[in-house]
Every structure is written in structure tokens, then in C-alpha cells.
C-alpha positions as CSV (number, residue, x, y, z in Angstrom):
1,M,229.1,167.7,87.0
2,T,230.4,167.1,90.5
3,K,231.9,169.7,92.8
4,I,235.5,168.4,92.3
5,D,235.1,168.5,88.5
6,E,233.9,172.1,88.7
7,K,236.9,173.1,90.9
8,I,239.2,171.4,88.4
9,E,237.7,173.2,85.5
10,E,237.9,176.5,87.3
11,L,241.6,175.9,88.1
12,R,242.3,175.0,84.5
13,A,240.4,178.1,83.3
14,K,242.7,180.3,85.4
15,H,245.8,178.4,84.4
16,P,245.4,177.0,80.9
17,S,248.9,175.4,80.9
18,L,247.8,172.9,83.6
19,T,246.9,169.4,82.6
20,K,243.9,167.7,84.1
21,D,246.1,165.4,86.2
22,E,248.1,168.3,87.6
23,A,244.9,170.1,88.5
24,I,243.5,167.0,90.2
25,K,246.8,166.7,92.2
26,I,246.6,170.3,93.3
27,I,243.0,170.1,94.4
28,T,243.7,166.8,96.2
29,E,246.7,168.3,98.1
30,K,244.7,171.3,99.0
31,N,241.9,169.2,100.4
32,E,244.3,167.1,102.4
33,R,245.8,170.3,104.0
34,K,242.3,171.5,104.9
35,K,241.5,168.2,106.5
36,K,244.7,168.2,108.5
37,K,244.1,171.8,109.6
38,R,240.5,171.0,110.6
39,A,241.6,167.9,112.6
40,I,244.2,169.9,114.5
41,K,241.6,172.6,115.3
42,T,239.2,169.9,116.5
43,D,241.8,168.3,118.7
44,R,242.6,171.6,120.3
45,T,239.0,172.3,121.0
46,N,238.4,168.9,122.5
47,T,241.4,169.3,124.7
48,K,240.0,172.6,126.0
49,K,236.6,171.1,126.6
50,I,238.1,168.2,128.6
51,R,240.3,170.6,130.6
52,N,237.3,172.8,131.4
53,E,235.1,169.9,132.4
54,A,237.8,168.7,134.8
55,N,238.1,172.1,136.4
56,R,234.3,172.6,136.7
57,P,232.9,171.9,140.1
58,N,230.5,168.9,140.3
59,T,227.0,170.2,140.8
60,D,225.4,166.7,140.9
61,K,226.1,166.2,144.6
62,V,223.5,167.4,147.1
């Protein structure tokens, strides 16, 4: 059984009134929200890294 199947079965065990299609939709939406949140966090960190590199003095020159 794959991880998604396990998550679907866990969700259906907690909420027996859910159909398999509804559980799949819920899990998929949750994953999309997590991906979006992760992307926003990555963009924010990359912006900070770029800004800090621009402000850092260049030590390559002799």
C-alpha cells in the first residue's frame, strides 16, 4: 500500500461517512496547500540570501 492510500484509509477510518473520492480530494487539496506554503517559504529564504550576499563585502580582492 502506498503512502497516499494509507492516508486515505486513515482519514476514512476517522470519518466513516466519507467516500473514497472525497477523501482523495481532501488529501490532494491538503498537499497542494503544503506545496504552496513550502514554495512561499523557499522564495522568502532565497530573497534573504540574495539580499545578504549583496550587502556582504567582497573578500576576493587583494
